[in-house]
C-alpha positions as a printed Julia matrix, in Angstrom:
109×3 Matrix{Float64}:
 72.27  31.4   51.62
 69.88  29.49  53.83
 68.01  26.31  52.57
 64.99  24.88  54.06
 64.59  21.4   52.11
 63.82  17.99  53.59
 63.35  14.4   51.96
 59.7   14.07  50.92
 59.14  17.6   50.28
 57.53  18.84  47.41
 59.4   21.41  45.19
 58.91  23.43  41.91
 61.76  23.65  39.48
 62.68  27.53  38.8
 65.42  27.19  36.39
 66.12  24.57  34.03
 68.63  25.83  31.83
 72.04  24.6   32.0
 74.98  26.69  30.43
 77.38  24.84  28.28
 75.69  21.46  28.43
 73.56  19.92  25.3
 72.56  16.8   27.11
 68.79  17.14  28.46
 68.96  17.21  32.4
 65.52  16.42  32.7
 63.93  18.79  35.03
 61.46  21.27  33.47
 60.75  24.54  34.93
 57.39  24.87  36.85
 56.94  21.11  37.33
 56.74  19.82  40.81
 58.98  16.89  42.22
 59.65  15.46  45.55
 63.07  15.19  47.29
 64.52  12.07  47.99
 68.06  13.4   49.33
 69.25  16.74  50.23
 72.6   17.44  51.45
 76.3   19.18  50.48
 77.86  17.58  47.3
 81.44  17.96  46.16
 82.05  17.88  42.42
 85.54  18.34  41.16
 84.4   20.58  38.77
 81.65  22.57  39.89
 82.91  22.45  43.41
 80.87  22.3   46.61
 77.33  23.04  46.58
 74.01  22.38  48.34
 71.96  19.74  46.41
 68.82  17.75  45.89
 67.84  14.49  44.31
 64.68  13.97  42.97
 62.7   11.01  43.22
 61.14  11.29  39.88
 64.54  11.31  38.12
 67.78   9.21  38.4
 70.46  10.79  36.7
 72.57   7.84  36.52
 76.28   7.43  35.75
 77.5   10.54  34.24
 80.14   9.06  32.13
 79.05   9.98  28.54
 81.02  12.2   26.27
 79.81  15.4   28.21
 80.01  13.47  31.47
 82.28  14.05  34.6
 81.85  10.5   35.91
 79.89  11.57  38.91
 76.9    9.12  39.95
 73.31  10.11  40.26
 74.46  13.54  40.68
 72.44  16.09  42.44
 70.92  19.14  41.26
 71.81  22.5   42.83
 69.12  23.42  45.31
 69.04  27.07  43.77
 67.04  25.65  40.66
 63.98  24.74  42.73
 61.71  26.52  45.6
 59.38  24.87  48.22
 55.97  24.32  46.97
 53.76  26.34  48.6
 50.24  24.99  48.73
 47.15  27.29  48.86
 45.78  27.19  52.35
 43.2   29.65  51.91
 41.67  28.15  48.58
 38.68  26.73  50.32
 37.97  30.25  51.92
 38.58  31.95  48.62
 35.17  30.83  47.25
 33.67  32.93  50.1
 34.79  36.14  48.73
 32.61  35.68  45.17
 29.88  33.08  45.95
 28.16  31.45  42.97
 24.6   30.86  43.02
 23.75  27.26  44.1
 20.49  27.31  41.81
 20.68  27.63  37.91
 19.4   30.96  36.68
 16.91  30.36  33.94
 17.51  32.47  30.67
 15.02  34.96  29.58
 12.9   33.32  26.97
 12.88  35.43  23.42
 10.05  37.32  22.54
């Protein structure tokens, strides 16, 4: 799989479910985040994966009762997609123009 992520890029979370994990991981499906680190990461249980760290979330040390001892472990990049901004938004208004003058309602007779 090819990833085209870079530091500073806006991404959208598409998967916030974690199997067999009861501790809240902080990300929410549909939320927008900013990448602060991107790269390959090797974890002794999860193996090697392409991951990203987010400016909005510092995961801290993973040393709790369910933790693995990793410091600020990245999220798998597969949990995110690049944010696609609507570059045509300003032109969409031309398709269905709205009147600039307020139309008066007919008076009741």
